[in-house]
C-alpha positions in Angstrom: 190.9 241.6 77.6 189.4 238.8 79.6 189.3 235.2 78.7 187.2 232.6 80.6 187.7 228.9 80.1 184.6 226.9 81.0 184.0 223.2 81.7 181.3 221.2 83.4 182.8 221.2 86.9 185.3 224.1 86.6 188.2 222.0 87.8 190.5 219.8 85.8 189.9 220.3 82.1 189.3 224.1 82.3 192.5 224.5 84.4 194.5 222.6 81.9 193.1 224.7 79.0 193.8 227.9 81.0 197.4 227.0 81.5 197.8 226.2 77.8 196.1 229.5 76.9 198.5 231.5 79.1 201.4 229.8 77.3 199.9 230.7 73.9 199.3 234.3 74.9 202.9 234.7 76.1 204.1 233.2 72.9 202.0 235.6 70.7 202.7 238.6 72.9 199.1 239.2 74.0 198.2 240.4 77.5 194.9 239.1 78.9 193.4 238.1 82.1 192.6 234.3 82.0 190.4 232.5 84.4 188.4 229.2 84.6 184.9 228.4 85.8 182.2 225.8 85.7 179.3 226.2 83.3 176.9 227.4 86.0 179.2 230.2 87.2 180.2 231.3 83.7 177.1 233.4 83.4 178.2 235.7 86.1 181.5 236.5 84.4 182.0 239.3 82.0 184.5 237.9 79.5 185.6 239.0 76.0 186.3 235.4 75.0 184.8 232.2 76.3 186.6 228.9 75.7 185.3 225.4 76.0 185.2 222.0 74.5 182.6 221.5 71.8 180.0 220.0 74.2 180.4 223.1 76.5 180.9 225.7 73.9 177.4 225.3 72.4 176.0 226.4 75.7 178.2 229.6 75.9 176.8 231.6 73.0 174.0 233.0 75.1 176.4 234.4 77.6 178.0 237.0 75.3 181.5 237.4 74.0 183.4 235.5 71.4 183.1 231.7 71.8 186.1 229.4 71.0 185.0 225.8 70.6 187.8 223.3 71.0 187.6 219.9 69.2 190.5 218.6 71.3 191.6 220.2 74.6 195.2 219.1 74.2 195.7 220.2 70.6 197.5 223.4 71.3 198.1 224.2 67.6 194.4 224.3 66.9 193.8 226.1 70.2 196.3 228.8 69.2 194.8 229.3 65.8 191.2 229.6 67.2 192.4 231.9 70.0 194.2 234.2 67.6 191.0 234.4 65.4 188.9 235.2 68.5 191.3 237.9 69.7 191.3 239.5 66.2 187.4 239.5 66.3 187.4 241.2 69.7 190.0 243.8 68.6 187.9 244.5 65.5 184.7 244.8 67.5 186.4 247.2 70.0 187.5 249.5 67.2 184.0 250.0 66.0 
């Protein structure tokens, strides 16, 4: 499974979210490749899950994959819940 975190410039906020996602994945026992990129580069990635803040997430639906829209990039509880839901959707999709 591949997860791509996207922000406007592909630097600070996406890297912070990537680090939090890696902690969450370890906590829930899920193995995934996690990377971060700017919005322009995201279209070249093939990811199962795309993560971004609300302003970025609305632009990710055309790329493909499950989109996780974060209301607050430092709210790790909400991030964890949304990530678990997206992982379950990907697993369900891959079964069919």
